[in-house]
C-alpha atoms as an extended CHARMM CRD file, in Angstrom:
* protein
*
        81  EXT
         1         1  MET       CA            103.7270000000      105.4040000000      124.2260000000  PROA      1               0.0000000000
         2         2  LYS       CA            104.1050000000      101.7300000000      123.3850000000  PROA      2               0.0000000000
         3         3  LYS       CA            105.6700000000      100.9440000000      120.0300000000  PROA      3               0.0000000000
         4         4  GLY       CA            103.8210000000       98.8970000000      117.4210000000  PROA      4               0.0000000000
         5         5  ILE       CA            100.2580000000       99.3830000000      118.7060000000  PROA      5               0.0000000000
         6         6  HSD       CA             99.3220000000      102.5060000000      116.7680000000  PROA      6               0.0000000000
         7         7  PRO       CA             98.3060000000      102.5450000000      113.1000000000  PROA      7               0.0000000000
         8         8  ALA       CA            101.2490000000      103.2420000000      110.8470000000  PROA      8               0.0000000000
         9         9  ASN       CA             99.4310000000      104.6130000000      107.8090000000  PROA      9               0.0000000000
        10        10  TYR       CA             97.2060000000      107.3470000000      109.2850000000  PROA      10              0.0000000000
        11        11  ARG       CA             96.5900000000      109.8530000000      106.4650000000  PROA      11              0.0000000000
        12        12  GLU       CA             93.9710000000      111.9990000000      104.7680000000  PROA      12              0.0000000000
        13        13  VAL       CA             91.4870000000      109.9510000000      102.6990000000  PROA      13              0.0000000000
        14        14  VAL       CA             88.5650000000      110.9980000000      100.4890000000  PROA      14              0.0000000000
        15        15  PHE       CA             85.3510000000      109.0570000000      101.1740000000  PROA      15              0.0000000000
        16        16  HSD       CA             82.7510000000      108.9220000000       98.3830000000  PROA      16              0.0000000000
        17        17  ASP       CA             79.1370000000      107.9580000000       99.1170000000  PROA      17              0.0000000000
        18        18  GLN       CA             77.9250000000      106.5860000000       95.7870000000  PROA      18              0.0000000000
        19        19  GLY       CA             74.2670000000      106.5970000000       96.8510000000  PROA      19              0.0000000000
        20        20  ALA       CA             74.1670000000      110.3440000000       97.4680000000  PROA      20              0.0000000000
        21        21  ASP       CA             77.1800000000      111.2880000000       95.3020000000  PROA      21              0.0000000000
        22        22  VAL       CA             78.8110000000      113.1240000000       98.2150000000  PROA      22              0.0000000000
        23        23  LYS       CA             82.5580000000      113.2810000000       98.8830000000  PROA      23              0.0000000000
        24        24  TRP       CA             84.3820000000      114.3800000000      102.0190000000  PROA      24              0.0000000000
        25        25  ILE       CA             87.9340000000      114.2420000000      103.2630000000  PROA      25              0.0000000000
        26        26  THR       CA             89.0390000000      113.0280000000      106.6830000000  PROA      26              0.0000000000
        27        27  ARG       CA             91.9260000000      111.1830000000      108.2660000000  PROA      27              0.0000000000
        28        28  SER       CA             91.8420000000      107.3820000000      108.2990000000  PROA      28              0.0000000000
        29        29  THR       CA             93.9100000000      104.1910000000      108.2210000000  PROA      29              0.0000000000
        30        30  VAL       CA             91.6510000000      102.4630000000      105.6700000000  PROA      30              0.0000000000
        31        31  HSD       CA             93.4900000000      100.6000000000      102.8840000000  PROA      31              0.0000000000
        32        32  THR       CA             92.6300000000      101.5050000000       99.2980000000  PROA      32              0.0000000000
        33        33  GLU       CA             94.2950000000      101.3330000000       95.8850000000  PROA      33              0.0000000000
        34        34  LYS       CA             92.2230000000      104.1080000000       94.2380000000  PROA      34              0.0000000000
        35        35  THR       CA             93.1640000000      107.7920000000       94.2360000000  PROA      35              0.0000000000
        36        36  VAL       CA             91.3250000000      110.9870000000       93.3410000000  PROA      36              0.0000000000
        37        37  LYS       CA             92.3220000000      114.5910000000       92.7700000000  PROA      37              0.0000000000
        38        38  TRP       CA             90.6730000000      116.8000000000       95.4110000000  PROA      38              0.0000000000
        39        39  GLU       CA             89.5380000000      120.4410000000       95.1290000000  PROA      39              0.0000000000
        40        40  ASP       CA             92.8790000000      121.7020000000       96.4720000000  PROA      40              0.0000000000
        41        41  GLY       CA             94.7360000000      120.0790000000       93.5420000000  PROA      41              0.0000000000
        42        42  LYS       CA             96.3460000000      117.3290000000       95.6380000000  PROA      42              0.0000000000
        43        43  GLU       CA             95.8120000000      113.6350000000       95.0390000000  PROA      43              0.0000000000
        44        44  TYR       CA             94.3800000000      111.5890000000       97.9170000000  PROA      44              0.0000000000
        45        45  PRO       CA             93.4350000000      107.9210000000       98.4270000000  PROA      45              0.0000000000
        46        46  LEU       CA             89.7560000000      107.2670000000       97.5930000000  PROA      46              0.0000000000
        47        47  PHE       CA             87.4470000000      104.9310000000       99.5270000000  PROA      47              0.0000000000
        48        48  THR       CA             83.9610000000      104.3550000000       98.0700000000  PROA      48              0.0000000000
        49        49  LEU       CA             80.8800000000      103.6310000000      100.1810000000  PROA      49              0.0000000000
        50        50  GLU       CA             77.4680000000      102.3900000000       99.1380000000  PROA      50              0.0000000000
        51        51  ILE       CA             75.6980000000      104.0590000000      102.0380000000  PROA      51              0.0000000000
        52        52  SER       CA             76.5770000000      106.6120000000      104.7050000000  PROA      52              0.0000000000
        53        53  SER       CA             74.7680000000      109.1740000000      106.8290000000  PROA      53              0.0000000000
        54        54  HSD       CA             74.2820000000      111.2380000000      103.6570000000  PROA      54              0.0000000000
        55        55  SER       CA             72.1490000000      108.5260000000      102.0270000000  PROA      55              0.0000000000
        56        56  HSD       CA             70.8410000000      106.3910000000      104.9170000000  PROA      56              0.0000000000
        57        57  PRO       CA             67.0480000000      106.7020000000      105.3970000000  PROA      57              0.0000000000
        58        58  PHE       CA             67.3870000000      107.1150000000      109.1760000000  PROA      58              0.0000000000
        59        59  TYR       CA             69.4580000000      110.2860000000      108.7790000000  PROA      59              0.0000000000
        60        60  THR       CA             67.8410000000      111.6950000000      105.6320000000  PROA      60              0.0000000000
        61        61  GLY       CA             64.2160000000      110.9750000000      106.5180000000  PROA      61              0.0000000000
        62        62  LYS       CA             63.6640000000      109.5630000000      103.0250000000  PROA      62              0.0000000000
        63        63  GLN       CA             63.0030000000      105.9410000000      102.2270000000  PROA      63              0.0000000000
        64        64  ARG       CA             65.3820000000      104.7900000000       99.4730000000  PROA      64              0.0000000000
        65        65  PHE       CA             65.9130000000      101.3050000000       98.1740000000  PROA      65              0.0000000000
        66        66  VAL       CA             69.5430000000      100.3490000000       97.6040000000  PROA      66              0.0000000000
        67        67  ASP       CA             70.1170000000       96.8660000000       96.1780000000  PROA      67              0.0000000000
        68        68  THR       CA             73.4560000000       96.5260000000       94.4550000000  PROA      68              0.0000000000
        69        69  GLU       CA             73.7930000000       92.7650000000       94.7110000000  PROA      69              0.0000000000
        70        70  GLY       CA             70.4440000000       91.6520000000       93.2440000000  PROA      70              0.0000000000
        71        71  ARG       CA             69.1070000000       90.2250000000       96.5100000000  PROA      71              0.0000000000
        72        72  VAL       CA             65.4950000000       91.0250000000       95.6690000000  PROA      72              0.0000000000
        73        73  GLN       CA             65.6500000000       89.2810000000       92.2860000000  PROA      73              0.0000000000
        74        74  LYS       CA             67.3570000000       86.2860000000       93.8730000000  PROA      74              0.0000000000
        75        75  PHE       CA             64.6060000000       86.0650000000       96.5030000000  PROA      75              0.0000000000
        76        76  GLN       CA             61.8630000000       86.3670000000       93.8760000000  PROA      76              0.0000000000
        77        77  ARG       CA             63.4130000000       83.6160000000       91.7250000000  PROA      77              0.0000000000
        78        78  LYS       CA             63.8480000000       81.3360000000       94.7410000000  PROA      78              0.0000000000
        79        79  TYR       CA             60.2720000000       81.6450000000       95.9770000000  PROA      79              0.0000000000
        80        80  ALA       CA             58.4380000000       82.1100000000       92.6600000000  PROA      80              0.0000000000
        81        81  LYS       CA             55.5010000000       79.7550000000       92.1720000000  PROA      81              0.0000000000
């Protein structure tokens, strides 16, 4: 294999979907400063998500509104008469 083309920091990471409050562990190269203690007692890096397949309407079949940045209020203020 060629040197220097593969990710150097490939490790187990906990992903947390905040919309559905679901956590799972998988291997990834994602960079994060946060850590969390997992069910096995070990501490793993934590990467938080606002939406994933656990909370996305296409996969769940439920329509949910997720607006964490206030886009709707900004639109309403901009176009208010």
